Structures are given as structure tokens and as C-alpha cells.
C-alpha positions as CSV (number, residue, x, y, z in Angstrom):
1,M,-18.9,17.9,97.1
2,T,-19.7,20.2,100.0
3,I,-22.4,18.8,102.3
4,A,-24.2,20.8,105.1
5,I,-25.8,18.6,107.6
6,V,-28.5,20.6,109.5
7,G,-28.9,19.0,112.9
8,G,-25.5,17.6,112.4
9,T,-24.8,17.5,116.2
10,G,-27.3,14.7,116.7
11,P,-26.4,11.1,116.4
12,E,-27.8,10.6,112.9
13,G,-26.4,13.8,111.5
14,S,-23.0,13.3,113.0
15,G,-22.9,9.7,112.0
16,L,-23.6,10.6,108.3
17,A,-20.9,13.4,108.6
18,L,-18.4,10.9,109.9
19,R,-19.0,8.4,107.1
20,W,-18.8,11.1,104.3
21,A,-15.8,12.8,105.7
22,R,-14.0,9.5,105.8
23,A,-15.0,9.1,102.2
24,G,-13.4,12.4,101.3
25,E,-16.4,14.7,101.2
26,I,-16.3,18.3,102.7
27,I,-18.7,18.5,105.6
28,I,-20.2,21.5,107.3
29,I,-22.0,20.7,110.6
30,G,-25.0,22.8,111.1
31,S,-26.6,23.7,114.4
32,R,-28.8,26.4,115.9
33,D,-25.7,27.0,118.2
34,A,-22.6,27.8,116.1
35,Q,-20.3,26.9,119.0
36,R,-21.9,23.5,119.4
37,A,-21.5,22.8,115.7
38,A,-17.8,23.8,115.9
39,D,-17.3,21.5,118.9
40,T,-18.9,18.6,117.1
41,A,-16.7,19.2,114.0
42,V,-13.5,19.0,116.1
43,K,-14.7,15.7,117.6
44,L,-15.4,14.3,114.2
45,A,-12.1,15.5,112.9
46,E,-10.4,13.6,115.6
47,K,-12.2,10.4,114.7
48,I,-11.0,10.6,111.1
49,G,-7.5,11.3,112.1
50,G,-7.4,15.0,112.7
51,K,-8.1,16.0,109.1
52,S,-10.0,19.0,110.2
53,S,-10.0,20.7,106.9
54,R,-12.8,18.2,105.8
55,V,-15.2,19.1,108.7
56,S,-16.2,22.5,110.0
57,G,-19.1,23.8,112.0
58,A,-21.5,26.8,111.6
59,E,-24.9,28.1,112.5
60,N,-27.6,26.4,110.3
61,K,-28.1,29.2,107.8
62,A,-24.4,29.9,107.3
63,A,-23.8,26.0,106.8
64,C,-26.5,25.9,104.1
65,A,-25.2,28.9,102.2
66,G,-21.8,27.2,101.5
67,A,-23.1,23.8,100.4
68,E,-24.2,22.0,97.3
69,V,-26.2,19.4,99.3
70,V,-28.1,20.2,102.5
71,V,-29.1,17.1,104.6
72,L,-31.9,17.7,107.2
73,T,-31.5,15.4,110.2
74,V,-33.8,16.9,112.8
75,P,-36.8,15.3,114.6
76,F,-40.2,15.8,112.9
77,E,-41.3,18.4,115.5
78,A,-38.5,20.6,114.4
79,Q,-38.7,20.0,110.6
80,A,-41.0,22.9,109.6
81,E,-39.5,25.4,111.9
82,T,-36.0,24.6,110.8
83,L,-36.8,24.7,107.1
84,K,-38.4,28.1,107.6
85,H,-35.3,29.3,109.3
86,I,-32.8,28.1,106.7
87,K,-35.1,29.0,103.7
88,P,-33.3,32.4,103.0
89,A,-30.0,30.5,102.8
90,L,-31.3,28.0,100.2
91,R,-30.9,28.6,96.5
92,P,-32.0,27.1,93.2
93,G,-29.8,24.2,92.2
94,Q,-29.2,22.9,95.6
95,I,-30.3,19.5,96.8
96,L,-32.2,19.1,100.1
97,V,-32.0,15.6,101.5
98,D,-34.8,15.0,104.0
99,T,-34.3,12.2,106.5
100,T,-37.3,13.1,108.7
101,V,-39.7,10.4,110.0
102,P,-43.0,11.6,111.5
103,L,-42.9,9.5,114.5
104,A,-45.7,9.7,117.0
105,A,-43.1,10.2,119.7
106,S,-42.8,13.8,118.6
107,V,-46.2,14.5,120.2
108,G,-45.8,12.2,123.2
109,G,-46.9,9.0,121.5
110,K,-45.1,5.7,120.7
111,P,-42.0,5.7,118.6
112,T,-43.4,2.6,116.8
113,R,-46.2,4.6,115.3
114,T,-46.2,7.4,112.7
115,L,-48.3,10.5,112.4
116,G,-50.5,11.4,109.4
117,V,-49.0,14.3,107.5
118,W,-51.3,16.5,105.5
119,Q,-49.0,16.6,102.5
120,G,-48.6,12.9,102.4
121,S,-45.1,12.5,103.9
122,A,-42.5,14.5,105.8
123,A,-40.6,14.8,102.5
124,Q,-43.5,16.2,100.7
125,Q,-44.0,18.7,103.5
126,A,-40.4,19.7,103.1
127,A,-40.9,20.2,99.3
128,E,-43.6,22.8,100.1
129,L,-41.3,24.7,102.5
130,V,-38.2,25.1,100.4
131,P,-37.7,27.8,97.7
132,E,-38.6,26.9,94.0
133,G,-35.6,25.2,92.3
134,V,-34.3,23.4,95.3
135,A,-34.6,19.6,94.6
136,V,-35.9,17.6,97.6
137,V,-34.8,14.0,98.0
138,A,-36.0,11.6,100.7
139,A,-33.4,9.2,102.0
140,F,-31.5,7.6,104.8
141,H,-34.6,7.0,107.0
142,N,-33.7,3.5,108.0
143,L,-29.9,3.7,108.7
144,A,-29.3,3.0,112.4
145,A,-27.5,6.0,113.9
146,D,-25.5,3.8,116.3
147,L,-24.0,1.9,113.4
148,L,-23.1,5.1,111.6
149,Q,-21.0,6.1,114.5
150,L,-18.9,2.9,114.4
151,D,-16.1,1.8,112.0
152,G,-17.7,-1.2,110.4
153,P,-19.9,-1.6,107.3
154,V,-23.6,-0.7,107.7
155,D,-25.9,-3.6,106.7
156,C,-28.7,-1.6,105.1
157,D,-30.2,-0.6,101.8
158,V,-31.1,3.1,101.4
159,I,-34.3,3.8,99.3
160,V,-34.1,7.1,97.6
161,C,-37.2,8.9,96.5
162,S,-37.4,12.2,94.5
163,D,-39.2,13.9,91.6
164,D,-35.9,15.1,90.4
165,K,-34.0,12.2,88.7
166,E,-30.6,13.8,88.6
167,A,-30.8,14.8,92.3
168,G,-31.9,11.3,93.2
169,K,-28.9,9.8,91.4
170,R,-26.5,12.2,93.2
171,V,-27.9,11.2,96.6
172,R,-27.7,7.4,95.6
173,D,-24.0,7.9,94.8
174,L,-23.6,9.6,98.2
175,A,-25.3,6.7,100.0
176,R,-22.9,4.2,98.3
177,K,-19.9,6.0,99.9
178,I,-21.0,4.4,103.2
179,P,-19.4,0.9,103.4
180,G,-22.1,-1.8,103.3
181,V,-24.8,0.5,102.1
182,R,-26.6,-0.2,98.8
183,A,-28.9,2.5,97.3
184,L,-32.0,2.0,95.3
185,D,-34.2,4.3,93.3
186,G,-37.5,4.4,95.2
187,G,-39.3,6.4,92.6
188,K,-41.3,9.6,93.1
189,L,-41.2,11.7,96.2
190,E,-44.7,10.5,97.1
191,N,-43.2,7.1,97.8
192,A,-41.3,8.5,100.8
193,R,-44.5,8.1,102.8
194,I,-44.1,4.3,102.8
195,V,-40.3,4.4,103.5
196,E,-40.9,6.7,106.4
197,Q,-43.4,4.3,107.9
198,I,-41.0,1.3,107.6
199,T,-38.8,3.2,110.1
200,A,-41.4,2.8,112.8
201,V,-41.6,-1.0,112.1
202,L,-37.7,-1.2,112.5
203,I,-37.8,0.8,115.7
204,G,-40.3,-1.8,117.0
205,L,-38.1,-4.7,116.1
206,N,-35.1,-3.0,117.8
207,I,-37.0,-2.5,120.9
208,R,-38.3,-6.1,121.1
209,H,-35.0,-7.8,120.1
210,K,-32.4,-5.2,121.3
211,G,-30.8,-4.8,118.0
212,H,-29.9,-2.3,115.2
213,S,-32.2,-3.6,112.3
214,G,-31.9,-2.3,108.8
215,L,-33.6,-3.0,105.5
216,R,-32.5,-5.2,102.7
217,I,-34.3,-5.6,99.4
218,T,-33.8,-8.9,97.7
219,G,-34.6,-10.3,94.2
220,L,-33.4,-7.4,92.1
221,P,-30.8,-7.5,89.4
222,A,-27.3,-6.2,90.3
223,E,-27.7,-3.2,88.0
224,A,-30.6,-1.9,90.2
225,Y,-28.1,-1.1,92.9
226,E,-25.7,0.7,90.5
227,K,-28.1,3.1,88.8
């Protein structure tokens, strides 16, 4: 699978790129600056043992044009503008994975609070901005970027929300390629609103306790984590 990570030069995007490249996926780092994307790709290739063929860099639209899955890892304040920019490069059949959290910090507020989004959630806003036929999946909101950059397992569950069942399953399979991560079907895309808000709670915990908190769901049968 070829995965374009828009905003891939940032800590969350490059962390996901590192983990998936190690798992054997083909990664295209996307950035507004093609050279910056290329530089990040070189650094990631060095981390995975110099296997540069797995990781490349490109300007955002070029990155999206060559991918089956596009992962959006930009701050909320850049979400709409970025989606409008890459829209001409998106095509029916692609999956857009939205990791955006509408934190109040994007407008000068506290990172422990979220903003109200007219559509209901950042993911639903994304669904309004992509071309028809592109499946939007909300996921990876609660993975600590710092832990993704390291070598060990990530102690976190990933809740995946989408109105497209097949797209949701493909993204859950991707999530499970990250050691330590369990993936769960979180239902319809409208449920992303709740998952996004949990991120603000985790940020508050991390600030108070100087940690890298994640989310674990308990009490479910084993097959829930395998679907």
C-alpha cells in the first residue's frame, strides 16, 4: 500500500511514517515545501536502516496523486486550507484518514479545550471538503507523537470512525501494524466528535503528570480488536 502523509514533516506525521515504513509500507511524505519533504524522507530512511525506496518526499498534491491512502496530519487551523489545496489531486476510491483535533490552541486558547465545529467534528468537516467518492476515516487522534518516534511499542488503542465500512477496516489494519496498538471500530464518522474531544483530556493529563498518556478500552471480547 502506498500512503501519502500530508503534514508528514511534523512529529505526528513523521512518526506514523516511520512506523509504517518499518512495517513495509511505501510512504510519501507530503509538505507545502517539496525540499523539506525530501529532507524528512532521507532522515526517516536513515532511521529504518537506509531503505530509502520505502520513503520519499513530495509537495502535498504530488504526494496525494500517487497514493491509495492519504493521511492528514496538520493542525486544525490548517485543515480546511490544506484540503482545498490537495482536492484536485484526490480521486474516487482513495481513503482520506483525518487525524485532526480542533484544539482551542489553534485560536490562541488552551490545548486542553476543543472548539465547536459547525459540521460536528473536524472529520465531518473534512468529508465536506473532499471530492465525491473519497472515503473519509477518522483515526489516530490519541497516539502520542513522541512515542511514535521511538522504537518501542505504543500503549494505545486507536478508535476508527467512518461511514465507509471497507475503508474503516483497511485503516484498522494499518493501525495494527504499529507495535502495541489495538484498533477498534468506533462506528459512524459522526462519532469522531467524541474521539477528538478525548484528545484534549489526554493533553491535560500529560501536562499535569508529565507523561505520554494513551487510551485503552477494556471489557471487550478479543474479536473486537481483530475485526
